PyMOL Python script that loads the backbone (N, CA, C, O; Angstrom):
from pymol import cmd

cmd.read_pdbstr("""\
ATOM      1  N   MET A   1     -14.282  68.965 116.749  1.00  0.00           N
ATOM      2  CA  MET A   1     -13.678  70.009 117.548  1.00  0.00           C
ATOM      3  C   MET A   1     -12.590  70.707 116.728  1.00  0.00           C
ATOM      4  O   MET A   1     -11.833  70.057 116.007  1.00  0.00           O
ATOM      5  N   ILE A   2     -12.520  72.019 116.845  1.00  0.00           N
ATOM      6  CA  ILE A   2     -11.536  72.795 116.103  1.00  0.00           C
ATOM      7  C   ILE A   2     -10.237  72.855 116.902  1.00  0.00           C
ATOM      8  O   ILE A   2     -10.234  73.204 118.082  1.00  0.00           O
ATOM      9  N   THR A   3      -9.146  72.511 116.244  1.00  0.00           N
ATOM     10  CA  THR A   3      -7.844  72.526 116.910  1.00  0.00           C
ATOM     11  C   THR A   3      -7.224  73.910 116.827  1.00  0.00           C
ATOM     12  O   THR A   3      -7.682  74.766 116.070  1.00  0.00           O
ATOM     13  N   SER A   4      -6.192  74.114 117.602  1.00  0.00           N
ATOM     14  CA  SER A   4      -5.518  75.418 117.588  1.00  0.00           C
ATOM     15  C   SER A   4      -4.843  75.662 116.233  1.00  0.00           C
ATOM     16  O   SER A   4      -4.756  76.806 115.786  1.00  0.00           O
ATOM     17  N   GLY A   5      -4.372  74.609 115.586  1.00  0.00           N
ATOM     18  CA  GLY A   5      -3.772  74.748 114.258  1.00  0.00           C
ATOM     19  C   GLY A   5      -4.773  75.264 113.240  1.00  0.00           C
ATOM     20  O   GLY A   5      -4.440  76.093 112.393  1.00  0.00           O
ATOM     21  N   THR A   6      -5.994  74.773 113.325  1.00  0.00           N
ATOM     22  CA  THR A   6      -7.047  75.225 112.417  1.00  0.00           C
ATOM     23  C   THR A   6      -7.371  76.692 112.664  1.00  0.00           C
ATOM     24  O   THR A   6      -7.570  77.456 111.718  1.00  0.00           O
ATOM     25  N   LEU A   7      -7.425  77.085 113.925  1.00  0.00           N
ATOM     26  CA  LEU A   7      -7.708  78.490 114.245  1.00  0.00           C
ATOM     27  C   LEU A   7      -6.598  79.407 113.747  1.00  0.00           C
ATOM     28  O   LEU A   7      -6.873  80.498 113.246  1.00  0.00           O
ATOM     29  N   ILE A   8      -5.353  78.977 113.879  1.00  0.00           N
ATOM     30  CA  ILE A   8      -4.227  79.768 113.379  1.00  0.00           C
ATOM     31  C   ILE A   8      -4.295  79.880 111.865  1.00  0.00           C
ATOM     32  O   ILE A   8      -4.073  80.958 111.314  1.00  0.00           O
ATOM     33  N   TRP A   9      -4.602  78.770 111.180  1.00  0.00           N
ATOM     34  CA  TRP A   9      -4.726  78.748 109.720  1.00  0.00           C
ATOM     35  C   TRP A   9      -5.799  79.746 109.268  1.00  0.00           C
ATOM     36  O   TRP A   9      -5.583  80.516 108.333  1.00  0.00           O
ATOM     37  N   LEU A  10      -6.949  79.725 109.937  1.00  0.00           N
ATOM     38  CA  LEU A  10      -8.033  80.627 109.563  1.00  0.00           C
ATOM     39  C   LEU A  10      -7.699  82.079 109.895  1.00  0.00           C
ATOM     40  O   LEU A  10      -8.071  82.980 109.142  1.00  0.00           O
ATOM     41  N   ALA A  11      -7.014  82.320 110.993  1.00  0.00           N
ATOM     42  CA  ALA A  11      -6.595  83.680 111.334  1.00  0.00           C
ATOM     43  C   ALA A  11      -5.611  84.217 110.297  1.00  0.00           C
ATOM     44  O   ALA A  11      -5.678  85.388 109.925  1.00  0.00           O
ATOM     45  N   LEU A  12      -4.710  83.375 109.836  1.00  0.00           N
ATOM     46  CA  LEU A  12      -3.777  83.795 108.793  1.00  0.00           C
ATOM     47  C   LEU A  12      -4.504  84.064 107.482  1.00  0.00           C
ATOM     48  O   LEU A  12      -4.136  84.980 106.746  1.00  0.00           O
ATOM     49  N   ALA A  13      -5.536  83.272 107.182  1.00  0.00           N
ATOM     50  CA  ALA A  13      -6.326  83.496 105.969  1.00  0.00           C
ATOM     51  C   ALA A  13      -7.037  84.844 106.036  1.00  0.00           C
ATOM     52  O   ALA A  13      -7.120  85.555 105.034  1.00  0.00           O
ATOM     53  N   VAL A  14      -7.547  85.192 107.208  1.00  0.00           N
ATOM     54  CA  VAL A  14      -8.197  86.497 107.385  1.00  0.00           C
ATOM     55  C   VAL A  14      -7.166  87.613 107.211  1.00  0.00           C
ATOM     56  O   VAL A  14      -7.454  88.635 106.589  1.00  0.00           O
ATOM     57  N   ALA A  15      -5.978  87.418 107.753  1.00  0.00           N
ATOM     58  CA  ALA A  15      -4.918  88.417 107.614  1.00  0.00           C
ATOM     59  C   ALA A  15      -4.521  88.593 106.150  1.00  0.00           C
ATOM     60  O   ALA A  15      -4.262  89.714 105.711  1.00  0.00           O
ATOM     61  N   ILE A  16      -4.471  87.513 105.401  1.00  0.00           N
ATOM     62  CA  ILE A  16      -4.161  87.589 103.965  1.00  0.00           C
ATOM     63  C   ILE A  16      -5.268  88.360 103.247  1.00  0.00           C
ATOM     64  O   ILE A  16      -4.987  89.166 102.361  1.00  0.00           O
ATOM     65  N   GLY A  17      -6.513  88.118 103.623  1.00  0.00           N
ATOM     66  CA  GLY A  17      -7.621  88.867 103.028  1.00  0.00           C
ATOM     67  C   GLY A  17      -7.502  90.356 103.285  1.00  0.00           C
ATOM     68  O   GLY A  17      -7.756  91.165 102.393  1.00  0.00           O
ATOM     69  N   TYR A  18      -7.120  90.723 104.497  1.00  0.00           N
ATOM     70  CA  TYR A  18      -6.921  92.138 104.835  1.00  0.00           C
ATOM     71  C   TYR A  18      -5.754  92.721 104.038  1.00  0.00           C
ATOM     72  O   TYR A  18      -5.849  93.829 103.509  1.00  0.00           O
ATOM     73  N   PHE A  19      -4.665  91.980 103.955  1.00  0.00           N
ATOM     74  CA  PHE A  19      -3.498  92.430 103.207  1.00  0.00           C
ATOM     75  C   PHE A  19      -3.839  92.630 101.727  1.00  0.00           C
ATOM     76  O   PHE A  19      -3.411  93.606 101.111  1.00  0.00           O
ATOM     77  N   ALA A  20      -4.609  91.702 101.167  1.00  0.00           N
ATOM     78  CA  ALA A  20      -5.020  91.810  99.765  1.00  0.00           C
ATOM     79  C   ALA A  20      -5.898  93.047  99.568  1.00  0.00           C
ATOM     80  O   ALA A  20      -5.751  93.764  98.579  1.00  0.00           O
ATOM     81  N   GLN A  21      -6.805  93.293 100.507  1.00  0.00           N
ATOM     82  CA  GLN A  21      -7.685  94.460 100.422  1.00  0.00           C
ATOM     83  C   GLN A  21      -6.868  95.749 100.439  1.00  0.00           C
ATOM     84  O   GLN A  21      -7.171  96.692  99.707  1.00  0.00           O
ATOM     85  N   GLU A  22      -5.839  95.787 101.269  1.00  0.00           N
ATOM     86  CA  GLU A  22      -4.973  96.962 101.344  1.00  0.00           C
ATOM     87  C   GLU A  22      -4.177  97.180 100.061  1.00  0.00           C
ATOM     88  O   GLU A  22      -3.761  98.302  99.770  1.00  0.00           O
ATOM     89  N   ARG A  23      -3.968  96.126  99.303  1.00  0.00           N
ATOM     90  CA  ARG A  23      -3.232  96.226  98.047  1.00  0.00           C
ATOM     91  C   ARG A  23      -4.172  96.389  96.845  1.00  0.00           C
ATOM     92  O   ARG A  23      -3.735  96.308  95.697  1.00  0.00           O
ATOM     93  N   GLY A  24      -5.466  96.618  97.113  1.00  0.00           N
ATOM     94  CA  GLY A  24      -6.418  96.891  96.044  1.00  0.00           C
ATOM     95  C   GLY A  24      -6.963  95.649  95.369  1.00  0.00           C
ATOM     96  O   GLY A  24      -7.397  95.708  94.219  1.00  0.00           O
ATOM     97  N   ARG A  25      -6.947  94.548  96.056  1.00  0.00           N
ATOM     98  CA  ARG A  25      -7.459  93.285  95.503  1.00  0.00           C
ATOM     99  C   ARG A  25      -8.646  92.812  96.338  1.00  0.00           C
ATOM    100  O   ARG A  25      -8.951  93.398  97.377  1.00  0.00           O
ATOM    101  N   SER A  26      -9.310  91.758  95.888  1.00  0.00           N
ATOM    102  CA  SER A  26     -10.471  91.224  96.582  1.00  0.00           C
ATOM    103  C   SER A  26     -10.051  90.536  97.882  1.00  0.00           C
ATOM    104  O   SER A  26      -9.420  89.480  97.863  1.00  0.00           O
ATOM    105  N   GLY A  27     -10.409  91.148  99.004  1.00  0.00           N
ATOM    106  CA  GLY A  27     -10.055  90.576 100.288  1.00  0.00           C
ATOM    107  C   GLY A  27     -10.748  89.249 100.552  1.00  0.00           C
ATOM    108  O   GLY A  27     -10.135  88.316 101.070  1.00  0.00           O
ATOM    109  N   ILE A  28     -12.019  89.165 100.199  1.00  0.00           N
ATOM    110  CA  ILE A  28     -12.770  87.924 100.423  1.00  0.00           C
ATOM    111  C   ILE A  28     -12.223  86.808  99.546  1.00  0.00           C
ATOM    112  O   ILE A  28     -12.028  85.687 100.014  1.00  0.00           O
ATOM    113  N   GLY A  29     -11.977  87.105  98.291  1.00  0.00           N
ATOM    114  CA  GLY A  29     -11.457  86.086  97.376  1.00  0.00           C
ATOM    115  C   GLY A  29     -10.099  85.563  97.807  1.00  0.00           C
ATOM    116  O   GLY A  29      -9.859  84.356  97.806  1.00  0.00           O
ATOM    117  N   TRP A  30      -9.209  86.483  98.175  1.00  0.00           N
ATOM    118  CA  TRP A  30      -7.873  86.074  98.599  1.00  0.00           C
ATOM    119  C   TRP A  30      -7.915  85.361  99.942  1.00  0.00           C
ATOM    120  O   TRP A  30      -7.129  84.443 100.179  1.00  0.00           O
ATOM    121  N   GLY A  31      -8.821  85.771 100.824  1.00  0.00           N
ATOM    122  CA  GLY A  31      -8.965  85.096 102.115  1.00  0.00           C
ATOM    123  C   GLY A  31      -9.435  83.668 101.947  1.00  0.00           C
ATOM    124  O   GLY A  31      -8.940  82.763 102.619  1.00  0.00           O
ATOM    125  N   ILE A  32     -10.393  83.457 101.050  1.00  0.00           N
ATOM    126  CA  ILE A  32     -10.881  82.102 100.785  1.00  0.00           C
ATOM    127  C   ILE A  32      -9.785  81.266 100.134  1.00  0.00           C
ATOM    128  O   ILE A  32      -9.602  80.100 100.482  1.00  0.00           O
ATOM    129  N   ALA A  33      -9.058  81.858  99.193  1.00  0.00           N
ATOM    130  CA  ALA A  33      -7.952  81.136  98.550  1.00  0.00           C
ATOM    131  C   ALA A  33      -6.886  80.752  99.571  1.00  0.00           C
ATOM    132  O   ALA A  33      -6.335  79.653  99.514  1.00  0.00           O
ATOM    133  N   ALA A  34      -6.597  81.654 100.499  1.00  0.00           N
ATOM    134  CA  ALA A  34      -5.591  81.366 101.523  1.00  0.00           C
ATOM    135  C   ALA A  34      -6.066  80.255 102.457  1.00  0.00           C
ATOM    136  O   ALA A  34      -5.269  79.416 102.876  1.00  0.00           O
ATOM    137  N   ALA A  35      -7.357  80.243 102.786  1.00  0.00           N
ATOM    138  CA  ALA A  35      -7.891  79.188 103.652  1.00  0.00           C
ATOM    139  C   ALA A  35      -7.875  77.840 102.937  1.00  0.00           C
ATOM    140  O   ALA A  35      -7.635  76.803 103.557  1.00  0.00           O
ATOM    141  N   PHE A  36      -8.130  77.860 101.633  1.00  0.00           N
ATOM    142  CA  PHE A  36      -8.204  76.611 100.880  1.00  0.00           C
ATOM    143  C   PHE A  36      -6.826  76.079 100.502  1.00  0.00           C
ATOM    144  O   PHE A  36      -6.565  74.883 100.635  1.00  0.00           O
ATOM    145  N   PHE A  37      -5.949  76.952 100.036  1.00  0.00           N
ATOM    146  CA  PHE A  37      -4.621  76.520  99.594  1.00  0.00           C
ATOM    147  C   PHE A  37      -3.606  76.661 100.720  1.00  0.00           C
ATOM    148  O   PHE A  37      -3.329  75.702 101.441  1.00  0.00           O
ATOM    149  N   SER A  38      -3.055  77.860 100.867  1.00  0.00           N
ATOM    150  CA  SER A  38      -2.040  78.095 101.896  1.00  0.00           C
ATOM    151  C   SER A  38      -1.882  79.592 102.103  1.00  0.00           C
ATOM    152  O   SER A  38      -1.697  80.329 101.134  1.00  0.00           O
ATOM    153  N   PRO A  39      -1.951  80.059 103.349  1.00  0.00           N
ATOM    154  CA  PRO A  39      -1.719  81.485 103.584  1.00  0.00           C
ATOM    155  C   PRO A  39      -0.325  81.924 103.135  1.00  0.00           C
ATOM    156  O   PRO A  39      -0.170  83.026 102.609  1.00  0.00           O
ATOM    157  N   LEU A  40       0.665  81.102 103.330  1.00  0.00           N
ATOM    158  CA  LEU A  40       2.026  81.460 102.921  1.00  0.00           C
ATOM    159  C   LEU A  40       2.120  81.596 101.404  1.00  0.00           C
ATOM    160  O   LEU A  40       2.719  82.549 100.905  1.00  0.00           O
ATOM    161  N   LEU A  41       1.541  80.664 100.675  1.00  0.00           N
ATOM    162  CA  LEU A  41       1.563  80.718  99.214  1.00  0.00           C
ATOM    163  C   LEU A  41       0.851  81.974  98.710  1.00  0.00           C
ATOM    164  O   LEU A  41       1.361  82.668  97.830  1.00  0.00           O
ATOM    165  N   CYS A  42      -0.309  82.261  99.259  1.00  0.00           N
ATOM    166  CA  CYS A  42      -1.055  83.448  98.833  1.00  0.00           C
ATOM    167  C   CYS A  42      -0.317  84.727  99.194  1.00  0.00           C
ATOM    168  O   CYS A  42      -0.362  85.695  98.435  1.00  0.00           O
ATOM    169  N   PHE A  43       0.359  84.753 100.332  1.00  0.00           N
ATOM    170  CA  PHE A  43       1.141  85.926 100.721  1.00  0.00           C
ATOM    171  C   PHE A  43       2.267  86.170  99.725  1.00  0.00           C
ATOM    172  O   PHE A  43       2.502  87.310  99.322  1.00  0.00           O
ATOM    173  N   ILE A  44       2.957  85.122  99.329  1.00  0.00           N
ATOM    174  CA  ILE A  44       4.054  85.255  98.369  1.00  0.00           C
ATOM    175  C   ILE A  44       3.532  85.757  97.023  1.00  0.00           C
ATOM    176  O   ILE A  44       4.141  86.627  96.400  1.00  0.00           O
ATOM    177  N   VAL A  45       2.405  85.205  96.579  1.00  0.00           N
ATOM    178  CA  VAL A  45       1.823  85.635  95.303  1.00  0.00           C
ATOM    179  C   VAL A  45       1.411  87.102  95.380  1.00  0.00           C
ATOM    180  O   VAL A  45       1.628  87.855  94.431  1.00  0.00           O
ATOM    181  N   LEU A  46       0.821  87.512  96.500  1.00  0.00           N
ATOM    182  CA  LEU A  46       0.433  88.917  96.653  1.00  0.00           C
ATOM    183  C   LEU A  46       1.638  89.850  96.632  1.00  0.00           C
ATOM    184  O   LEU A  46       1.551  90.964  96.115  1.00  0.00           O
ATOM    185  N   LEU A  47       2.750  89.408  97.185  1.00  0.00           N
ATOM    186  CA  LEU A  47       3.955  90.228  97.153  1.00  0.00           C
ATOM    187  C   LEU A  47       4.496  90.367  95.734  1.00  0.00           C
ATOM    188  O   LEU A  47       5.041  91.410  95.375  1.00  0.00           O
ATOM    189  N   ILE A  48       4.347  89.328  94.934  1.00  0.00           N
ATOM    190  CA  ILE A  48       4.835  89.347  93.562  1.00  0.00           C
ATOM    191  C   ILE A  48       3.949  90.215  92.668  1.00  0.00           C
ATOM    192  O   ILE A  48       4.446  90.933  91.800  1.00  0.00           O
ATOM    193  N   LEU A  49       2.639  90.144  92.886  1.00  0.00           N
ATOM    194  CA  LEU A  49       1.710  90.901  92.050  1.00  0.00           C
ATOM    195  C   LEU A  49       1.839  92.399  92.316  1.00  0.00           C
ATOM    196  O   LEU A  49       2.220  92.832  93.403  1.00  0.00           O
ATOM    197  N   LYS A  50       1.508  93.166  91.287  1.00  0.00           N
ATOM    198  CA  LYS A  50       1.594  94.621  91.368  1.00  0.00           C
ATOM    199  C   LYS A  50       0.514  95.154  92.308  1.00  0.00           C
ATOM    200  O   LYS A  50      -0.598  94.627  92.352  1.00  0.00           O
ATOM    201  N   ASN A  51       0.847  96.188  93.047  1.00  0.00           N
ATOM    202  CA  ASN A  51      -0.095  96.842  93.933  1.00  0.00           C
ATOM    203  C   ASN A  51      -1.112  97.632  93.094  1.00  0.00           C
ATOM    204  O   ASN A  51      -0.714  98.455  92.268  1.00  0.00           O
ATOM    205  N   ASN A  52      -2.405  97.396  93.291  1.00  0.00           N
ATOM    206  CA  ASN A  52      -3.444  98.070  92.516  1.00  0.00           C
ATOM    207  C   ASN A  52      -3.877  99.395  93.113  1.00  0.00           C
ATOM    208  O   ASN A  52      -4.656 100.119  92.492  1.00  0.00           O
ATOM    209  N   ARG A  53      -3.394  99.734  94.300  1.00  0.00           N
ATOM    210  CA  ARG A  53      -3.735 101.020  94.915  1.00  0.00           C
ATOM    211  C   ARG A  53      -3.009 102.128  94.183  1.00  0.00           C
ATOM    212  O   ARG A  53      -1.858 101.963  93.776  1.00  0.00           O
ATOM    213  N   ARG A  54      -3.657 103.222  94.019  1.00  0.00           N
ATOM    214  CA  ARG A  54      -3.036 104.340  93.335  1.00  0.00           C
ATOM    215  C   ARG A  54      -2.749 105.460  94.297  1.00  0.00           C
ATOM    216  O   ARG A  54      -2.220 106.497  93.896  1.00  0.00           O
TER     217      ARG A  54
END
""", "prot")
cmd.dss("prot")
cmd.show_as("cartoon", "prot")
cmd.util.cbc("prot")
cmd.orient("prot")
């Protein structure tokens, strides 16, 4: 059974994927990384990295 914590974790991973896509990066790749590692860690790394959108 999926717990509410797991659903929140996956929702945050999807949000990180969307945020990465908006910054010109791979949304699917970043979403999977956020689900596997940590959405907070991936969010911080995305903020540090340069925006690829022109």
